[in-house]
C-alpha positions in Angstrom: 0.0 0.0 0.0 1.3 3.4 -1.0 2.0 6.0 1.7 -0.8 8.0 0.1 -3.3 5.6 1.1 -2.1 5.3 4.7 -3.5 6.8 7.8 -0.9 7.3 10.9 -1.9 7.6 14.4 0.2 9.5 17.0 0.6 8.4 20.6 2.1 10.4 23.3 3.5 7.5 25.3 3.4 9.2 28.8 -0.4 9.6 28.4 -1.6 6.6 26.5 -1.9 3.7 28.8 -0.1 3.0 32.1 0.4 -0.9 32.9 2.4 -0.8 36.0 0.4 1.8 38.1 3.2 4.5 38.3 0.9 7.1 36.6 3.1 7.2 33.5 2.1 5.4 30.0 4.4 2.9 28.8 5.2 0.7 25.8 3.4 -2.5 27.2 0.4 0.0 27.4 0.8 0.9 23.5 1.0 -3.0 22.7 -2.2 -3.7 24.9 -4.3 -1.3 22.8 -3.2 -2.6 19.4 -6.6 -4.4 18.9 -8.2 -1.1 19.4 -6.1 0.5 17.0 -6.6 -2.2 14.5 -10.3 -1.7 15.1 -10.0 2.0 14.2 -8.1 0.9 11.0 -4.8 2.8 11.0 -1.7 1.8 9.4 1.1 3.2 11.4 1.8 4.4 14.8 4.1 7.3 15.3 5.5 7.3 19.0 6.8 10.4 20.6 10.4 9.9 22.0 10.8 7.4 24.5 14.6 7.3 24.8 16.5 8.1 27.9 16.3 11.8 28.8 16.4 14.4 31.4 13.0 15.3 30.2 13.6 19.0 30.1 11.7 19.0 26.8 9.5 16.2 27.2 12.1 13.7 25.9 13.1 15.8 22.9 16.3 16.4 25.0 18.0 12.9 24.2 20.8 11.6 26.3 21.0 8.1 24.4 19.7 7.5 21.0 20.0 3.6 21.2 18.1 2.9 24.4 14.6 3.0 26.0 14.0 5.3 29.2 13.0 2.9 32.0 10.0 5.2 32.5 8.5 3.5 29.5 9.8 0.0 29.6 12.7 -1.9 28.1 14.2 -2.8 24.7 12.3 -6.1 24.9 9.1 -4.3 25.3 9.9 -2.3 22.3 10.8 -5.5 20.4 7.7 -7.2 21.4 5.5 -4.0 20.4 6.9 -4.1 16.8 6.4 -7.8 16.5 2.8 -7.8 17.9 1.8 -4.7 15.7 3.1 -6.5 12.6 0.4 -9.2 13.3 -2.3 -6.6 12.8 -0.4 -5.1 9.9 0.5 -2.0 11.8 3.9 -0.3 11.5 6.0 1.7 13.8 7.3 5.4 13.2 9.7 6.8 15.7 10.6 10.3 16.4 14.2 11.3 15.5 15.7 14.3 17.0 18.8 14.8 15.0 19.3 18.6 15.2 20.4 18.5 19.0 21.1 16.4 21.9 20.8 16.7 25.8 23.8 18.4 27.4 23.7 15.0 29.4 24.5 13.0 26.3 27.9 11.5 26.4 29.1 13.4 23.3 28.5 16.8 25.1 30.0 15.5 28.3 33.3 14.4 26.6 33.3 17.6 24.7 33.1 19.5 28.0 35.8 17.5 29.6 38.0 18.8 26.9 38.0 16.2 24.1 38.7 17.9 20.9 37.2 15.2 18.8 33.8 15.7 20.5 34.0 19.5 20.8 33.7 19.5 17.0 30.3 17.6 17.4 28.9 21.1 18.5 28.7 24.6 17.2 31.1 26.4 19.4 32.0 30.1 18.9 34.0 32.8 20.8 31.3 35.3 20.0 27.7 34.6 20.1 25.5 35.8 17.4 22.2 37.8 18.3 19.9 34.8 17.5 17.0 34.1 19.8 16.2 30.6 21.1 13.0 29.2 20.2 12.3 28.8 23.9 13.1 32.5 24.6 16.5 34.1 25.4 19.8 34.1 23.5 20.4 31.0 21.5 23.9 30.5 22.9 25.2 29.4 26.3 28.7 29.5 28.0 30.5 26.1 27.1 31.8 25.3 30.6 34.9 27.4 31.7 36.3 27.6 28.3 35.2 31.2 27.4 33.4 29.8 24.3 29.6 29.5 23.7 27.5 26.5 22.4 24.5 27.0 20.1 21.2 25.9 21.3 18.2 26.9 19.0 15.9 25.3 21.7 16.4 24.9 25.4 19.9 25.7 26.8 20.0 21.9 27.8 19.7 21.0 24.1 23.0 21.5 22.3 22.8 21.7 18.3 24.9 19.2 16.5 27.3 20.2 13.9 26.1 18.5 10.8 29.4 20.1 8.9 31.2 17.5 10.7 31.4 14.3 8.8 31.6 12.1 11.9 28.4 13.7 13.4 26.6 12.6 10.3 28.0 8.9 10.4 27.0 8.8 14.1 23.6 9.8 13.3 23.2 7.4 10.3 24.1 4.8 12.7 21.3 5.7 14.9 18.7 5.5 12.1 20.1 2.0 10.9 19.9 0.8 14.5 16.2 1.3 14.7 15.8 0.2 11.1 17.3 -3.3 12.3 14.6 -3.5 14.8 11.9 -3.5 12.3 10.9 0.3 12.4 9.2 1.3 9.2 8.7 5.0 9.8 10.8 8.2 10.9 9.4 11.5 11.9 12.4 13.9 11.8 12.1 16.6 14.4 12.7 20.1 13.2 14.9 18.9 10.5 15.0 22.1 8.2 17.2 23.8 10.9 20.2 21.2 10.6 21.9 23.1 7.9 24.0 26.1 9.4 26.6 28.2 7.4 30.1 27.8 8.3 30.4 31.5 9.1 27.4 32.5 11.5 26.1 36.0 11.0 24.2 38.4 13.4 20.5 38.9 12.0 18.1 40.7 14.3 15.3 40.2 11.8 12.6 37.6 12.7 15.0 36.6 15.8 17.8 35.2 13.3 15.6 32.4 11.7 16.7 33.3 8.2 20.3 32.3 9.1 19.6 28.7 9.8 16.1 27.8 8.4 15.7 25.7 5.0 19.3 26.3 4.0 20.2 24.8 0.5 22.8 22.5 2.3 19.8 21.0 4.5 18.7 19.2 1.2 22.2 17.8 0.6 22.1 16.4 4.1 18.6 14.7 3.6 19.6 13.4 0.3 22.7 11.7 2.1 20.4 10.6 5.1 18.1 8.9 2.7 20.9 7.2 0.7 22.6 6.0 3.7 19.8 4.8 5.8 15.8 4.7 5.0 16.3 5.0 1.2 17.5 1.5 1.3 14.0 0.2 2.3 11.2 1.3 -0.2 8.6 0.5 2.5 9.8 3.0 4.8 7.7 6.2 5.2 9.4 9.6 6.5 8.0 12.8 7.5 9.9 16.0 8.2 8.8 18.6 10.9 9.6 21.9 9.2 9.8 24.9 11.2 8.9 28.4 9.7 9.2 26.8 6.3 8.0 27.7 2.6 6.0 25.7 0.1 8.9 26.2 -2.4 11.3 24.1 0.0 8.5 21.6 0.9 8.3 20.9 -2.7 12.0 20.3 -2.8 11.9 18.1 0.4 9.1 15.7 -0.7 9.3 15.5 -4.8 10.0 11.9 -5.3 12.8 12.2 -7.7 14.9 14.1 -5.3 15.1 11.4 -2.8 14.7 13.4 0.4 11.4 12.8 2.4 8.1 11.1 1.8 6.2 14.2 3.3 6.5 17.2 5.5 4.6 18.8 8.4 4.1 22.6 8.5 2.5 24.6 11.3 1.2 27.9 9.7 -2.3 26.9 9.8 -2.2 26.4 13.6 -1.3 30.1 14.1 -4.7 31.5 12.8 -5.6 32.0 16.5 -2.6 34.0 17.3 -2.8 37.9 17.6 0.1 39.4 15.8 2.1 36.1 15.7 1.9 35.9 19.7 0.6 32.3 20.8 -0.6 33.5 24.4 -3.6 35.5 23.0 -7.0 34.4 22.5 -8.7 36.0 19.5 -11.4 33.9 17.4 -9.7 31.9 14.8 -9.1 33.8 11.5 -11.2 31.6 9.1 -10.2 33.4 5.9 -6.6 32.8 6.8 -7.1 29.2 7.6 -8.8 28.6 4.1 -6.1 30.7 2.4 -3.3 28.4 4.0 -5.0 25.1 3.1 -5.8 26.3 -0.5 -2.5 27.8 -1.2 -0.4 24.8 0.3 -3.1 22.2 -1.4 -2.8 23.7 -4.8 0.9 24.6 -5.0 2.0 21.0 -3.5 -0.5 19.4 -5.9 0.9 21.3 -8.9 4.4 20.5 -7.9 4.2 17.0 -6.9 4.9 17.5 -3.3 3.2 15.8 -0.3 1.9 17.1 2.9 1.2 15.4 6.2 -2.3 16.6 7.3 -3.2 17.2 11.0 -5.1 19.7 13.4 -3.9 18.0 16.5 -0.7 17.0 18.1 1.2 16.8 21.5 2.2 20.5 21.2 -1.3 22.0 20.4 -4.7 22.6 22.3 -7.3 20.3 21.0 -8.6 21.5 17.6 -12.3 21.0 18.7 -11.7 23.9 21.4 -10.0 26.0 18.7 -12.5 25.7 15.9 -15.8 24.6 17.1 -18.7 25.5 19.7 -17.9 22.4 21.8 -20.6 22.9 24.3 -23.4 22.6 21.4 -21.7 20.8 18.5 -18.8 18.6 19.9 -19.8 15.5 17.8 -20.6 17.3 14.6 -17.6 19.6 14.9 -15.3 16.6 15.4 -16.7 14.9 12.5 -16.4 18.1 10.2 -12.8 18.7 11.0 -12.0 15.0 10.4 -13.7 15.1 6.9 -11.7 18.3 6.1 -8.4 16.4 6.8 -8.9 12.9 5.8 -10.4 13.6 2.2 -7.7 16.0 1.6 -4.6 15.6 -0.5 -1.9 14.4 1.8 -1.3 11.8 4.5 -3.7 12.1 7.5 -2.4 12.0 11.0 -4.9 11.3 13.9 -3.7 12.4 17.4 -4.7 10.1 20.2 -8.2 10.9 21.6 -9.3 13.0 18.6 -11.1 10.0 17.3 -13.5 10.1 20.4 -13.8 13.8 20.5 -11.5 14.6 23.5 -11.5 18.1 24.5 -9.2 20.5 26.5 -9.0 19.9 30.3 -10.8 22.3 32.5 -8.2 22.9 35.0 -8.6 25.0 38.1 -5.1 26.1 38.9 -1.7 26.7 37.4 -0.5 23.9 39.7 -2.5 21.4 37.6 -0.1 22.2 34.6 3.4 20.5 34.0 4.5 21.8 30.7 7.6 24.2 31.2 6.6 26.3 28.4 3.1 27.0 30.0 4.6 27.6 33.5 7.2 30.0 32.1 4.6 31.9 30.0 2.3 32.2 33.1 5.1 34.1 35.0 6.0 36.1 32.0 2.6 37.3 31.3 2.3 38.6 34.9 5.5 40.4 34.5 4.1 41.9 31.4 1.3 43.3 33.6 -1.5 40.8 33.2 -3.4 39.8 36.3 -3.0 36.3 37.4 -6.4 35.5 36.4 -5.9 36.8 32.8 -2.4 35.1 32.6 -4.3 31.8 33.6 -7.0 32.2 31.0 -4.5 32.5 28.4 -2.5 29.4 29.6 -5.7 27.5 29.7 -6.5 28.3 26.2 -3.2 27.6 24.7 -1.0 25.3 26.8 0.6 22.2 25.5 -0.8 20.2 28.2 -4.2 20.5 26.6 -3.4 17.7 24.5 -1.4 15.6 27.0 -3.9 14.7 29.5 -4.4 10.9 29.8 -6.4 8.9 27.0 -9.8 8.4 28.3 -10.5 4.7 28.0 -13.4 4.2 30.4 -15.8 6.0 32.7 -13.6 4.8 35.9 -12.0 7.2 38.1 -8.7 7.3 36.4 -10.4 6.9 32.9 -8.8 3.3 32.6 -5.4 5.0 32.0 -3.7 4.0 35.2 -4.4 2.2 38.6 -2.3 4.8 40.1 -2.1 8.6 40.2 -1.8 10.0 36.7 1.4 12.2 35.9 -1.0 14.9 34.6 -4.7 15.2 35.7 -7.5 14.0 33.5 -9.4 16.1 31.3 -13.0 17.0 32.3 -16.0 15.0 31.0 -14.0 11.8 30.8 -17.0 10.0 32.3 -18.9 10.6 29.1 -16.2 11.0 26.7 -14.3 7.8 26.5 -13.4 4.8 24.3 -16.0 2.3 25.9 -18.8 4.8 25.5 -18.1 5.6 22.0 -17.8 2.0 20.9 -21.3 1.3 22.4 -22.9 3.8 20.0 -23.5 3.1 16.4 -23.3 6.8 15.1 -20.2 7.6 17.0 -17.2 10.0 16.2 -15.2 6.7 16.2 -17.2 4.9 13.7 -17.2 8.3 11.5 -13.2 8.1 11.6 -13.4 4.3 10.7 -15.4 5.2 7.6 -13.0 8.0 6.6 -10.0 5.8 7.0 -11.7 3.1 4.7 -12.7 5.6 2.1 -9.0 6.6 1.6 -8.2 3.0 1.0 -11.1 2.5 -1.5 -11.3 5.6 -3.7 -8.2 6.5 -5.6 -9.4 10.1 -5.9 -8.7 10.5 -2.1 -5.4 9.0 -2.2 -4.1 10.3 -5.4 -6.3 13.1 -6.7 -5.1 16.5 -7.3 -6.4 19.6 -5.2 -8.2 22.6 -6.3 -9.9 25.2 -4.2 -13.8 25.5 -4.4 -15.9 28.4 -3.5 -12.9 30.3 -1.8 -14.8 33.4 -1.2 -17.6 31.7 0.9 -17.7 33.2 4.4 -18.7 30.0 6.1 -17.5 27.2 3.8 -14.1 25.5 3.3 -14.6 23.4 0.2 -12.1 21.8 -2.2 -12.2 19.6 -5.3 -10.1 16.3 -5.9 -9.7 14.8 -9.3 -8.2 11.9 -11.1 -8.8 10.8 -14.7 -11.9 8.7 -13.5 -13.3 10.3 -10.3 -14.1 13.7 -9.1 -14.8 14.4 -5.5 -16.2 17.6 -3.9 -15.8 18.2 -0.2 -17.7 21.0 1.6 -17.5 21.8 5.2 -19.4 24.4 7.3 -17.2 25.9 9.9 -19.8 27.6 11.8 -22.6 26.9 14.1 -25.3 28.4 11.8 -26.8 26.9 8.7 -25.6 28.1 5.1 -25.9 27.2 1.6 -23.4 26.9 -1.2 -24.0 26.3 -4.9 -22.9 23.2 -6.6 -21.2 22.8 -9.9 -23.6 21.3 -12.5 -21.9 18.0 -12.7 -22.4 17.5 -8.8 -26.1 18.0 -8.8 -27.5 14.5 -8.0 -24.0 13.2 -7.2 -23.5 10.2 -4.8 -23.1 11.3 -1.2 -19.9 9.5 -0.1 -20.1 10.6 3.5 -21.8 13.3 5.4 -22.3 13.9 9.2 -26.0 14.8 8.6 -28.7 13.2 6.5 -28.5 15.2 3.3 -30.1 16.0 0.0 -28.1 16.9 -3.0 -29.6 20.1 -4.7 -28.1 22.8 -6.8 -28.2 25.1 -3.9 -26.7 22.9 -1.1 -27.9 23.5 2.3 -25.4 22.9 5.1 -26.4 22.3 8.7 -24.1 23.8 11.6 -20.6 22.1 11.3 -21.9 19.8 8.4 -19.5 18.2 6.1 -20.4 16.5 3.0 -18.3 14.7 0.2 -20.0 14.3 -3.2 -18.5 11.7 -5.7 -19.0 11.7 -9.5 -17.5 8.7 -11.4 -15.9 9.6 -14.8 -15.8 7.4 -18.0 
């Protein structure tokens, strides 16, 4: 099966299922839930990092690339998971963080102890540039007592690796091959478009210095080499690059098949449409026009250039999409199905983030002490320093915290939602007594059942997996619509993003078309009426 037909399910292992009662999800917990994932119909599981780590950045600060953190289990647990998943024809995708390592990694520790060979594994300079770290503050920190500084584009405990050093590349290729040998069939490369730094690093106050290290031409060279030396040797392997502040032009290069770089790319522009002036810790209504513009522009241009998108609205770093885009009090079910339709019938590979298939929503925490995310705790203090009251600062954290999506998976209506027999590492989200897997699976017309249908449609209709993309009715104030087309099939997808009815005119050829899926009973008419948060897909078979 081509990766265009597959659907990938993201698991944040810490919050999925705890089997030993310590309140932290583990690899045996993922294995236990394989029958559930098989029932849903997904093809691959993407696991967030489970490697040994000081956990300063939720495991993205790796101290050993080739081991399992005891928090999550053992290497034997991982091997069993891969073997068991294979029985269900489900593959495993791992997170590869190849831009930086934890300062507790032995490479950094040896460099710090004066080993010149390992000092060249990092980007050391006598004079820091004016670049700003993605986590705030200067992107350079003192390198021990040497008088030099090391680059950290992220947290100061995450030292950027020097890809210009051949030895670094060889070590990282070894890491990827190690996991390939364990049967891994997918790799998600974290912030991979920032690995290419110039030999001479320059000051650049504009946009915090991002232009000096983002999407540099040499990054493409590195990816082609990584491909050739590792995953490119196995045609079954699927790769996705997480692209920070990227462009369509570069993403076409990253994903065009003849260039031998990556299968697909994530970009995040569409998840900033509820940021005021680019500031995350604000709470304006989402900008529907901008959301549509981004999906249409990326859809049409990636289609025209034969690039490939990874499609998603939820992940471990975002609040739940339902809370951002839908009136969840009135229309949680309809809204969840509408958003799913928008993603799953689109051109690209859909990713489901654990819990979205049952309509999980943000937690209703009472106090800042309920939060664990370091970014949220820092922002809470910073907002107060900027003059906001504690109440207003808390309101903003509540809307945008990464912990919104990290609450434990809701399996049952039991006190800890079937996640753990102990105390969960993060409190449960509200309404888990009603929003849970057991409850969903009892209902015939559930969100879960709707996701099952969408997943099957992608495998059944070539127009969904392989059709091109064209915007439809882009000026409509309430509707996001698009056309997909192959030589033999045409698909029109219409989604109403608001809690009020609307109508949209159909192209002549779709009047009387087959309703492939809809989340309301629907009649196909020239003037198509759409209910609140309705999604409908119409199919026309060609000659």
